[in-house]
N, C-alpha and C positions, 0 to 999 in steps of 0.2 A: 511548504510544498512536500517535504519529506513525510510529514505526519499525514497528509492527505493521501499520498501514494501508499503508505503502509496501511492506512485504513481501507483503501480500495483493495489492496492485496488480501487483507484479512476478510473482507466481505466476499471476494471471489472464492476464497477457500471455504467459507462457512455457509454460503448460500448458493446452492446449485442453480437457482433461477437467475443469478447474475453472471454475466459473461462478457467477453471482449466483443467489440472494442469498448473502451471507456472514454467518455468525453469529459474533459477537464476545462473549467473556466475559472479564472481568478479576477475578481473585481475588488480593487482596493477601496477602503472606506472613503466616502465622500467623492468617489470618482464615478464617472458616468460612462466608462469605457472599459473593455477587457484589457487587463495587463497581460494575461495569458489566455489563450483559447486554442486547445489542441485536442486531437483524438489519439488515444493510446491503443495501438493495434497489438495483436497477440505476439508479433515478432519484435516488439520494441525492446532493444537491448538495455536501455536505461532502466526501464520498469523491471526487466528480468533481474538486473543487478540488485535493485532495491529489494525485490522479492526474495532472492537467494540470501542476501545479507541479513534481512529481517528473520528469515527462517533459521539461519545459523545462530543468530543472537538469541532467539527464543529457545532453541535447543540447549545452548550453553546456560541460559538462565534457569531452565527447568532442571538441568543436571546439577546445578549449584544449590538448588533448594535442599533443605535438610529432609532426611527420610522421616516418615511418620509411621507410627504403629509397627515399627520393626523391633 
């Protein structure tokens, strides 16, 4: 689920034609019913936490990369 939310967040940031709300459905292998079925609205606090945490982690990772051509 974390990977899906991070992917959704990245898609929102990189593709202006994608916007909220987001619909999320999870069907486990060999199952015939949804394990999770929800809509993520623009004011969803959990999604905002994931988005902010992922942004901070990307910034830290970028800053930790070695400089090139300096």
